[in-house]
N, CA, C and O atoms as a GROMACS GRO file, in nm:
protein
  248
    1UNK      N    1   0.087  -0.118   0.001
    1UNK     CA    2   0.016  -0.005  -0.006
    1UNK      C    3   0.096   0.122  -0.008
    1UNK      O    4   0.179   0.147   0.079
    2UNK      N    5   0.069   0.204  -0.111
    2UNK     CA    6   0.158   0.338  -0.114
    2UNK      C    7   0.096   0.442  -0.025
    2UNK      O    8  -0.025   0.463  -0.024
    3UNK      N    9   0.176   0.500   0.041
    3UNK     CA   10   0.144   0.630   0.120
    3UNK      C   11   0.234   0.756   0.094
    3UNK      O   12   0.227   0.863   0.153
    4UNK      N   13   0.314   0.722   0.002
    4UNK     CA   14   0.409   0.845  -0.040
    4UNK      C   15   0.394   0.892  -0.185
    4UNK      O   16   0.416   0.823  -0.285
    5UNK      N   17   0.353   1.026  -0.183
    5UNK     CA   18   0.312   1.084  -0.304
    5UNK      C   19   0.438   1.124  -0.391
    5UNK      O   20   0.555   1.091  -0.369
    6UNK      N   21   0.396   1.192  -0.482
    6UNK     CA   22   0.513   1.243  -0.602
    6UNK      C   23   0.583   1.363  -0.538
    6UNK      O   24   0.706   1.362  -0.546
    7UNK      N   25   0.532   1.459  -0.480
    7UNK     CA   26   0.604   1.572  -0.443
    7UNK      C   27   0.695   1.520  -0.333
    7UNK      O   28   0.809   1.563  -0.318
    8UNK      N   29   0.635   1.414  -0.247
    8UNK     CA   30   0.686   1.374  -0.130
    8UNK      C   31   0.827   1.299  -0.133
    8UNK      O   32   0.921   1.298  -0.054
    9UNK      N   33   0.804   1.234  -0.262
    9UNK     CA   34   0.919   1.145  -0.325
    9UNK      C   35   1.016   1.224  -0.356
    9UNK      O   36   1.126   1.199  -0.308
   10UNK      N   37   1.001   1.336  -0.440
   10UNK     CA   38   1.090   1.424  -0.490
   10UNK      C   39   1.175   1.479  -0.363
   10UNK      O   40   1.297   1.483  -0.370
   11UNK      N   41   1.114   1.517  -0.260
   11UNK     CA   42   1.179   1.572  -0.141
   11UNK      C   43   1.250   1.480  -0.069
   11UNK      O   44   1.353   1.513  -0.011
   12UNK      N   45   1.196   1.345  -0.065
   12UNK     CA   46   1.289   1.253   0.000
   12UNK      C   47   1.390   1.220  -0.061
   12UNK      O   48   1.486   1.189   0.008
   13UNK      N   49   1.404   1.215  -0.204
   13UNK     CA   50   1.504   1.180  -0.274
   13UNK      C   51   1.619   1.295  -0.264
   13UNK      O   52   1.738   1.267  -0.247
   14UNK      N   53   1.574   1.419  -0.275
   14UNK     CA   54   1.679   1.504  -0.252
   14UNK      C   55   1.731   1.534  -0.111
   14UNK      O   56   1.845   1.575  -0.091
   15UNK      N   57   1.636   1.512  -0.009
   15UNK     CA   58   1.689   1.493   0.125
   15UNK      C   59   1.792   1.374   0.143
   15UNK      O   60   1.902   1.383   0.199
   16UNK      N   61   1.742   1.269   0.089
   16UNK     CA   62   1.829   1.129   0.115
   16UNK      C   63   1.975   1.160   0.046
   16UNK      O   64   2.081   1.133   0.102
   17UNK      N   65   1.965   1.216  -0.073
   17UNK     CA   66   2.108   1.246  -0.145
   17UNK      C   67   2.190   1.341  -0.073
   17UNK      O   68   2.309   1.313  -0.052
   18UNK      N   69   2.137   1.456  -0.031
   18UNK     CA   70   2.199   1.540   0.042
   18UNK      C   71   2.281   1.474   0.163
   18UNK      O   72   2.401   1.487   0.187
   19UNK      N   73   2.192   1.406   0.229
   19UNK     CA   74   2.265   1.360   0.354
   19UNK      C   75   2.351   1.241   0.350
   19UNK      O   76   2.440   1.211   0.429
   20UNK      N   77   2.307   1.172   0.236
   20UNK     CA   78   2.435   1.058   0.191
   20UNK      C   79   2.564   1.120   0.128
   20UNK      O   80   2.676   1.070   0.126
   21UNK      N   81   2.525   1.232   0.080
   21UNK     CA   82   2.677   1.299   0.020
   21UNK      C   83   2.762   1.355   0.149
   21UNK      O   84   2.879   1.390   0.132
   22UNK      N   85   2.718   1.360   0.245
   22UNK     CA   86   2.805   1.394   0.373
   22UNK      C   87   2.893   1.300   0.415
   22UNK      O   88   2.982   1.330   0.495
   23UNK      N   89   2.878   1.168   0.365
   23UNK     CA   90   2.967   1.056   0.401
   23UNK      C   91   3.093   1.076   0.306
   23UNK      O   92   3.205   1.037   0.340
   24UNK      N   93   3.066   1.143   0.178
   24UNK     CA   94   3.182   1.160   0.099
   24UNK      C   95   3.233   1.277   0.088
   24UNK      O   96   3.350   1.289   0.052
   25UNK      N   97   3.152   1.392   0.119
   25UNK     CA   98   3.199   1.533   0.097
   25UNK      C   99   3.182   1.579   0.225
   25UNK      O  100   3.120   1.504   0.300
   26UNK      N  101   3.231   1.704   0.276
   26UNK     CA  102   3.213   1.767   0.374
   26UNK      C  103   3.272   1.712   0.517
   26UNK      O  104   3.391   1.686   0.537
   27UNK      N  105   3.167   1.698   0.611
   27UNK     CA  106   3.233   1.648   0.752
   27UNK      C  107   3.250   1.474   0.721
   27UNK      O  108   3.283   1.403   0.816
   28UNK      N  109   3.233   1.429   0.619
   28UNK     CA  110   3.275   1.282   0.617
   28UNK      C  111   3.251   1.194   0.719
   28UNK      O  112   3.337   1.114   0.756
   29UNK      N  113   3.141   1.202   0.769
   29UNK     CA  114   3.089   1.113   0.881
   29UNK      C  115   3.006   1.019   0.851
   29UNK      O  116   2.936   1.054   0.756
   30UNK      N  117   2.974   0.884   0.900
   30UNK     CA  118   2.898   0.790   0.857
   30UNK      C  119   2.723   0.819   0.888
   30UNK      O  120   2.630   0.759   0.834
   31UNK      N  121   2.714   0.923   0.985
   31UNK     CA  122   2.563   0.970   1.021
   31UNK      C  123   2.522   0.995   0.889
   31UNK      O  124   2.398   0.996   0.884
   32UNK      N  125   2.570   1.014   0.789
   32UNK     CA  126   2.505   1.049   0.665
   32UNK      C  127   2.435   0.933   0.586
   32UNK      O  128   2.359   0.961   0.494
   33UNK      N  129   2.461   0.802   0.623
   33UNK     CA  130   2.417   0.678   0.604
   33UNK      C  131   2.248   0.703   0.639
   33UNK      O  132   2.163   0.634   0.583
   34UNK      N  133   2.224   0.778   0.710
   34UNK     CA  134   2.079   0.802   0.763
   34UNK      C  135   2.021   0.846   0.631
   34UNK      O  136   1.904   0.808   0.621
   35UNK      N  137   2.061   0.910   0.530
   35UNK     CA  138   2.019   0.939   0.415
   35UNK      C  139   1.960   0.829   0.324
   35UNK      O  140   1.897   0.856   0.222
   36UNK      N  141   1.986   0.692   0.371
   36UNK     CA  142   1.933   0.587   0.302
   36UNK      C  143   1.792   0.558   0.335
   36UNK      O  144   1.717   0.500   0.256
   37UNK      N  145   1.759   0.595   0.445
   37UNK     CA  146   1.617   0.607   0.478
   37UNK      C  147   1.528   0.679   0.411
   37UNK      O  148   1.423   0.622   0.384
   38UNK      N  149   1.544   0.806   0.372
   38UNK     CA  150   1.423   0.855   0.295
   38UNK      C  151   1.446   0.826   0.133
   38UNK      O  152   1.358   0.844   0.049
   39UNK      N  153   1.567   0.784   0.107
   39UNK     CA  154   1.573   0.706  -0.032
   39UNK      C  155   1.494   0.609  -0.040
   39UNK      O  156   1.404   0.610  -0.124
   40UNK      N  157   1.512   0.500   0.049
   40UNK     CA  158   1.445   0.389   0.050
   40UNK      C  159   1.300   0.386   0.058
   40UNK      O  160   1.229   0.304   0.000
   41UNK      N  161   1.261   0.478   0.132
   41UNK     CA  162   1.088   0.504   0.140
   41UNK      C  163   1.044   0.590   0.030
   41UNK      O  164   0.925   0.616   0.016
   42UNK      N  165   1.129   0.633  -0.046
   42UNK     CA  166   1.087   0.720  -0.156
   42UNK      C  167   1.071   0.607  -0.276
   42UNK      O  168   0.971   0.598  -0.348
   43UNK      N  169   1.171   0.533  -0.283
   43UNK     CA  170   1.176   0.419  -0.404
   43UNK      C  171   1.053   0.318  -0.367
   43UNK      O  172   0.977   0.288  -0.459
   44UNK      N  173   1.032   0.273  -0.255
   44UNK     CA  174   0.921   0.184  -0.229
   44UNK      C  175   0.776   0.245  -0.224
   44UNK      O  176   0.671   0.182  -0.240
   45UNK      N  177   0.789   0.382  -0.199
   45UNK     CA  178   0.651   0.465  -0.195
   45UNK      C  179   0.572   0.436  -0.082
   45UNK      O  180   0.450   0.449  -0.085
   46UNK      N  181   0.652   0.386   0.049
   46UNK     CA  182   0.570   0.350   0.152
   46UNK      C  183   0.657   0.401   0.283
   46UNK      O  184   0.772   0.359   0.300
   47UNK      N  185   0.602   0.482   0.361
   47UNK     CA  186   0.660   0.497   0.484
   47UNK      C  187   0.589   0.458   0.612
   47UNK      O  188   0.470   0.476   0.636
   48UNK      N  189   0.681   0.399   0.693
   48UNK     CA  190   0.617   0.336   0.776
   48UNK      C  191   0.553   0.405   0.912
   48UNK      O  192   0.461   0.367   0.984
   49UNK      N  193   0.642   0.527   0.920
   49UNK     CA  194   0.585   0.622   1.022
   49UNK      C  195   0.452   0.688   0.963
   49UNK      O  196   0.369   0.708   1.051
   50UNK      N  197   0.417   0.721   0.849
   50UNK     CA  198   0.303   0.736   0.798
   50UNK      C  199   0.199   0.637   0.816
   50UNK      O  200   0.080   0.667   0.831
   51UNK      N  201   0.240   0.529   0.815
   51UNK     CA  202   0.129   0.424   0.844
   51UNK      C  203   0.074   0.425   0.991
   51UNK      O  204  -0.044   0.406   1.019
   52UNK      N  205   0.176   0.451   1.083
   52UNK     CA  206   0.134   0.452   1.231
   52UNK      C  207   0.069   0.558   1.247
   52UNK      O  208  -0.030   0.544   1.319
   53UNK      N  209   0.091   0.685   1.198
   53UNK     CA  210   0.015   0.781   1.223
   53UNK      C  211  -0.102   0.825   1.140
   53UNK      O  212  -0.176   0.921   1.165
   54UNK      N  213  -0.111   0.741   1.037
   54UNK     CA  214  -0.232   0.753   0.965
   54UNK      C  215  -0.233   0.853   0.861
   54UNK      O  216  -0.335   0.916   0.831
   55UNK      N  217  -0.114   0.870   0.804
   55UNK     CA  218  -0.100   0.997   0.706
   55UNK      C  219  -0.058   0.921   0.558
   55UNK      O  220   0.005   0.816   0.544
   56UNK      N  221  -0.110   1.004   0.462
   56UNK     CA  222  -0.066   0.969   0.312
   56UNK      C  223  -0.070   1.087   0.255
   56UNK      O  224  -0.142   1.181   0.287
   57UNK      N  225   0.028   1.079   0.149
   57UNK     CA  226   0.061   1.201   0.069
   57UNK      C  227   0.009   1.177  -0.070
   57UNK      O  228  -0.002   1.270  -0.150
   58UNK      N  229  -0.023   1.058  -0.099
   58UNK     CA  230  -0.099   1.007  -0.212
   58UNK      C  231  -0.210   1.081  -0.265
   58UNK      O  232  -0.299   1.102  -0.183
   59UNK      N  233  -0.227   1.124  -0.375
   59UNK     CA  234  -0.345   1.218  -0.423
   59UNK      C  235  -0.436   1.097  -0.439
   59UNK      O  236  -0.400   0.980  -0.451
   60UNK      N  237  -0.568   1.146  -0.436
   60UNK     CA  238  -0.697   1.074  -0.452
   60UNK      C  239  -0.699   1.020  -0.586
   60UNK      O  240  -0.748   0.909  -0.607
   61UNK      N  241  -0.643   1.099  -0.690
   61UNK     CA  242  -0.647   1.056  -0.839
   61UNK      C  243  -0.565   0.924  -0.856
   61UNK      O  244  -0.599   0.844  -0.943
   62UNK      N  245  -0.456   0.900  -0.774
   62UNK     CA  246  -0.378   0.776  -0.829
   62UNK      C  247  -0.436   0.658  -0.779
   62UNK      O  248  -0.390   0.549  -0.810
   0.00000   0.00000   0.00000
């Protein structure tokens, strides 16, 4: 069941890539691996936290 909409996906991918880039550029810390979470949720179109709180950003048209 999808609960992540298109705009939400784009934001998650941008944030995920930004966080992941800190592993290689900038402070070069492994904390940047947290960026994998928004990337994964964007690609599978499902966010477990959204499910828990009953939120969905998928438009009714989809």
